[in-house]
C-alpha positions in Angstrom: 14.1 27.6 4.3 12.1 26.2 1.6 8.6 26.0 1.5 6.4 23.4 -0.5 2.7 24.1 -0.8 1.6 20.9 -2.4 -2.5 19.6 -3.1 -2.7 15.7 -3.8 -6.0 14.0 -5.3 -6.9 10.9 -6.5 -7.3 10.2 -10.4 -10.3 8.7 -11.8 -9.6 7.5 -15.3 -7.0 7.4 -17.7 -7.9 10.8 -19.5 -3.9 11.9 -18.3 -2.3 9.5 -19.8 -2.7 11.1 -23.3 -1.9 14.5 -22.1 2.0 13.5 -20.3 4.7 15.3 -21.8 7.4 13.1 -19.7 7.4 10.0 -17.7 10.0 9.4 -15.4 10.9 6.3 -13.1 11.2 6.5 -9.6 12.3 4.3 -6.9 12.6 5.9 -3.0 13.0 4.9 0.4 12.8 6.5 3.7 15.8 6.2 6.3 12.9 6.5 8.7 9.3 5.2 9.3 6.2 6.5 9.9 6.0 5.2 13.8 8.9 7.9 14.7 7.0 10.8 12.6 3.7 10.2 14.9 5.3 9.4 18.0 7.1 13.1 17.7 10.6 11.1 18.0 11.2 12.2 14.6 10.5 16.3 13.1 11.3 15.1 9.5 10.7 12.1 7.0 14.3 11.9 5.6 14.0 10.0 1.8 16.4 8.9 -0.4 15.4 8.9 -4.2 16.6 8.0 -8.0 14.7 9.5 -10.3 15.7 8.6 -13.7 19.4 9.0 -13.9 19.3 11.7 -10.8 19.2 11.0 -7.2 18.4 13.2 -4.3 18.0 13.1 -0.8 14.6 14.7 0.6 14.1 16.0 4.4 10.1 17.1 4.3 8.9 18.3 8.1 5.8 16.4 9.5 3.1 18.8 8.9 -0.2 17.4 7.6 -1.3 19.2 4.9 -0.6 21.6 2.2 2.6 23.3 3.6 5.3 22.3 4.6 9.1 22.8 5.1 11.3 20.8 2.5 15.0 20.3 1.4 16.3 19.0 -1.6 19.6 18.4 -2.3 21.4 15.9 -5.4 23.5 12.8 -4.2 25.6 10.6 -6.0 24.1 7.9 -7.6 26.1 5.0 -6.1 25.2 7.1 -2.2 21.8 6.8 -3.3 21.9 3.1 -3.7 23.3 2.7 -0.6 21.0 4.9 1.1 18.0 2.6 -0.3 19.5 0.0 1.1 19.1 0.9 4.5 15.7 2.1 4.1 13.4 1.3 7.0 9.8 -0.4 5.5 9.6 -1.0 1.9 10.7 0.9 -1.4 8.4 3.0 -3.1 8.3 2.8 -7.4 6.2 4.7 -9.4 6.3 6.0 -13.2 5.7 9.9 -12.8 3.8 11.0 -15.5 4.4 15.3 -16.3 1.0 16.8 -16.9 0.5 20.9 -17.8 -3.0 21.8 -16.9 -4.5 25.3 -16.3 -1.3 26.7 -16.7 0.3 24.7 -13.8 2.0 21.4 -13.8 0.2 18.1 -12.1 2.9 15.4 -11.2 0.8 12.2 -11.8 2.7 9.3 -9.4 1.2 6.0 -11.3 2.6 3.6 -8.2 3.8 0.1 -9.3 5.0 -3.2 -7.0 3.2 -2.9 -3.5 1.1 0.6 -4.0 0.0 -0.9 -7.9 -3.6 0.2 -8.5 -3.0 3.9 -7.0 -3.1 6.7 -9.0 -2.3 10.3 -7.4 -1.9 13.6 -8.7 -0.4 16.4 -7.1 0.0 20.0 -7.6 2.8 22.7 -6.3 1.3 25.8 -6.1 2.6 29.4 -4.8 0.7 29.9 -1.6 -2.0 28.4 0.2 -4.9 30.1 -1.1 -3.8 30.0 -5.2 -6.5 29.2 -7.4 -6.0 26.5 -10.0 -8.6 24.8 -12.8 -9.1 21.4 -12.2 -8.6 18.4 -14.6 -11.5 16.5 -15.6 -9.2 13.6 -14.4 -9.1 14.9 -11.0 -10.7 13.2 -8.2 -11.5 13.3 -4.6 -8.7 15.2 -2.9 -6.0 13.9 0.1 -4.3 16.2 0.7 -4.8 15.7 4.6 -5.0 12.4 4.5 -2.1 10.6 5.9 -2.2 7.7 4.0 -1.8 8.8 0.8 1.7 10.4 1.9 4.3 8.3 0.7 6.4 7.4 4.0 3.1 6.0 4.6 2.7 4.2 1.7 6.7 2.6 2.4 5.5 1.7 5.8 1.6 -0.2 4.9 1.3 -0.2 1.0 -1.9 0.2 -0.6 -1.7 -3.5 -1.4 -2.5 -3.6 2.6 -5.7 -1.8 2.8 -8.8 -3.3 3.3 -11.4 -2.4 0.5 -13.2 0.5 2.6 -9.5 1.8 2.3 -9.4 1.5 -1.3 -12.7 2.8 -2.1 -11.9 5.9 0.2 -14.0 4.9 2.8 -12.4 5.4 5.5 -10.8 8.9 4.9 
């Protein structure tokens, strides 16, 4: 069983841009929605993602927080395109910027389309209590805030959030 231990933060400013060593465009959609997860009808999100010239099918358990089960499988590009057409809700388009800092790889997601204006950084860790240095451009942690999960952004994009939600007052 694969376990993902990941922390998620809002990004402040653009200081990370100069440090990014790789950028990959991504489009992803979900075959189930947030309501199915919230009701307990589904115990995992089912995502299809095209990232650059690769495609993946991903299943992630519904636990809120930094530790979840995750399964990721490479699939043919034609299958990914077909599955994206079956997505529930909107597609999540973003540019993923890879930034090395403090001995860790940070993935900075710059959202596009209906989620434009939102920039989130994630770091995967070897254990839940692993220590790590935070770059100056890391803002408030949102690991436990469900609305920042990509599944939630597909159902209710950032452009539909109130000003208070975008300012973080509703977390």
